[in-house]
C-alpha positions in Angstrom: 104.1 130.9 121.0 106.2 129.7 123.9 109.9 129.9 123.1 110.7 128.8 126.7 107.9 126.3 127.0 105.4 126.2 129.8 106.3 125.8 133.5 104.0 122.8 134.3 102.9 119.6 132.5 99.9 120.3 130.3 97.3 118.2 128.6 95.3 120.0 125.8 92.3 118.1 124.4 90.8 119.0 121.1 87.1 118.4 120.6 86.3 120.5 117.5 88.2 121.9 114.5 91.8 121.4 113.6 95.1 122.9 114.7 98.8 122.5 114.3 101.5 122.0 117.0 105.1 122.9 116.2 107.4 121.0 118.5 111.2 120.6 118.2 111.0 121.6 114.5 108.2 119.1 113.7 104.7 120.0 112.7 101.7 117.9 114.0 98.1 118.2 113.1 95.7 118.1 116.0 92.0 117.2 115.4 89.0 116.1 117.4 89.7 112.9 119.5 93.4 114.0 119.8 95.3 115.8 122.4 98.7 117.4 123.1 100.9 116.3 126.1 103.4 119.0 126.8 106.3 118.5 129.1 107.5 121.6 131.1 109.9 124.0 129.6 109.9 122.5 126.1 109.6 125.2 123.4 106.5 125.0 121.3 103.7 126.8 119.5 100.2 125.9 118.3 97.5 127.6 116.4 94.2 126.9 114.6 94.2 125.9 111.0 90.4 125.1 110.7 88.1 127.3 112.7 86.6 127.0 115.2 89.5 125.0 116.8 88.2 124.3 120.3 90.2 122.7 123.1 90.0 122.2 126.8 93.3 122.2 128.8 94.5 121.3 132.2 98.0 121.7 133.7 99.5 119.8 136.7 102.7 119.3 138.6 104.2 117.3 141.4 107.4 115.5 142.0 106.1 112.1 141.0 104.3 113.2 137.8 107.2 112.7 135.4 108.0 109.3 136.9 104.4 108.3 136.5 104.2 109.5 132.9 107.3 107.6 132.0 105.9 104.5 133.7 102.9 104.5 131.4 105.1 105.1 128.3 104.7 108.8 127.8 108.4 110.0 127.8 108.1 113.3 125.9 105.8 116.0 124.5 103.7 114.5 121.7 100.3 114.3 120.1 98.1 111.4 121.0 94.8 109.9 119.8 92.3 109.3 122.6 89.8 106.5 122.3 87.5 108.0 125.0 87.9 111.7 124.7 84.4 112.5 126.1 85.2 110.9 129.4 88.6 112.7 129.6 86.9 116.0 128.8 84.2 115.3 131.5 86.9 114.8 134.1 88.7 117.9 133.2 85.5 119.9 133.4 84.7 118.3 136.7 88.0 119.6 138.1 86.9 123.1 137.1 83.8 122.7 139.2 85.7 121.4 142.2 88.2 124.3 142.0 85.3 126.8 142.0 83.8 125.2 145.1 84.3 126.0 148.8 85.4 122.5 149.6 88.4 122.2 151.9 89.3 119.0 150.1 89.4 120.5 146.6 93.2 120.0 146.4 93.1 116.3 147.2 90.0 115.9 145.1 91.7 117.4 142.0 94.8 115.3 142.7 92.6 112.3 142.4 91.2 113.5 139.1 94.7 114.1 137.7 95.6 110.6 138.6 92.4 109.3 136.9 93.3 111.3 133.8 96.8 109.9 133.7 95.3 106.4 134.0 92.9 107.2 131.2 95.9 108.2 129.0 97.4 104.8 129.8 94.2 103.0 128.8 92.9 105.1 125.9 95.8 107.0 124.3 97.7 105.8 121.2 100.2 107.4 118.9 99.1 108.6 115.5 101.4 106.0 113.9 99.3 103.2 115.4 97.4 102.3 112.2 95.0 99.8 113.7 93.7 102.4 116.2 93.5 104.9 113.4 91.6 102.6 111.2 89.1 101.7 113.9 88.5 105.3 114.7 88.2 106.2 111.1 85.5 103.5 110.6 83.6 104.8 113.6 84.0 108.5 112.7 80.5 108.7 110.9 79.0 107.4 114.2 80.7 110.0 116.3 79.6 112.7 113.8 76.0 111.4 113.9 75.9 111.4 117.7 77.3 115.0 117.8 74.6 116.1 115.4 71.6 114.1 116.7 72.2 113.7 120.4 69.0 115.6 121.3 66.9 113.0 119.5 66.1 109.4 120.3 69.0 107.3 119.1 68.8 103.5 118.9 71.5 100.8 118.5 70.0 100.0 115.1 70.5 103.6 114.0 74.2 103.6 114.9 74.9 100.2 113.5 73.2 101.1 110.2 75.5 104.1 109.7 78.5 101.7 109.1 76.3 98.9 107.7 76.9 96.2 110.3 74.6 94.3 112.7 73.9 95.8 116.1 75.8 92.9 117.7 78.9 93.5 115.6 78.7 97.2 116.1 78.7 96.8 119.9 81.8 94.6 119.8 83.6 97.0 117.5 82.6 100.1 119.5 83.7 98.5 122.8 87.0 97.3 121.4 87.8 100.7 120.0 86.4 103.0 122.7 86.7 100.7 125.8 83.0 101.5 126.6 79.5 100.7 125.3 77.9 102.9 122.7 75.3 104.3 125.1 77.9 105.1 127.7 79.5 107.3 125.0 76.2 108.9 124.1 75.5 109.7 127.8 79.0 111.3 128.0 78.2 113.5 125.1 74.8 114.5 126.4 76.0 115.3 129.9 78.9 117.4 128.5 76.4 119.3 126.3 74.2 119.8 129.3 77.0 121.3 131.3 77.7 123.8 128.5 74.0 124.8 128.6 73.9 125.1 132.4 76.9 127.5 132.3 75.9 129.5 129.2 72.2 129.9 129.6 71.1 130.8 133.2 67.5 131.2 132.1 67.0 127.5 131.1 65.4 125.3 133.7 66.9 121.9 134.5 64.0 120.1 132.8 64.4 122.2 129.7 68.1 121.3 129.6 67.3 117.6 130.1 64.9 117.7 127.1 67.4 119.7 125.0 70.1 117.0 125.3 67.9 114.0 124.7 66.4 113.0 128.1 62.6 112.9 128.3 62.7 112.2 132.0 64.2 114.9 134.2 64.8 112.6 137.2 66.7 110.2 135.0 68.8 113.1 133.6 69.6 114.3 137.2 70.6 110.8 138.4 72.8 110.3 135.3 74.4 113.8 135.8 75.1 113.1 139.5 76.5 109.6 138.6 79.0 111.1 136.1 79.8 114.5 137.8 79.4 113.6 141.5 76.8 116.4 142.0 73.4 117.4 140.9 72.8 119.8 137.9 71.6 122.4 140.4 74.7 122.2 142.5 76.9 122.4 139.4 75.0 125.6 138.4 75.7 127.1 141.8 79.4 126.2 141.6 79.6 128.3 138.5 78.1 131.3 140.2 74.7 131.0 138.4 
């Protein structure tokens, strides 16, 4: 409960469960694939309604932030649906790693990430009242759930297309139109994010074991994919978290 709001801008991304935000007398449900943009000093409160309600958050400030948000059409605190939430979560978690590093450039590097996140909100965010986006997401929801449950296994394009009973070609077009990325880009985002959780939570697991646990049968390929997405190797990521 924040009767005086929060001093900085804040983005809170939900990735599991369901919560409720109370803002200016209105109640908003916040589920996976949705997030809360909170302007500074705006009274609000939020809480879980379906456990576990898991979110990542990041706050930011700067004299050009409000101007930039308004330029991309985000004029106030609100709940938004995100077409590419895994990529957004990945960037937020990347910022955590940078902040824990000894780099003299971590301030500028995090500023770059904030700018990228704001641009992602421009490209991938939509308001809950946008029925076409809602419908597209709803149609793909069984696919998201399947990937979340089966990401450690081999997943084919035919598997994913079959879930919603369309051809692989049509599925690719629908997925890219909705998510602004290809299906296997999304799958890689999920796998790499899961691997980061394992790296941080289980210090006894070897990198090869983590690679296999998230669906990569080739450790070298896993490491190259991790570095491509995170800007560092899995080993360096582990060290940044003091493990």
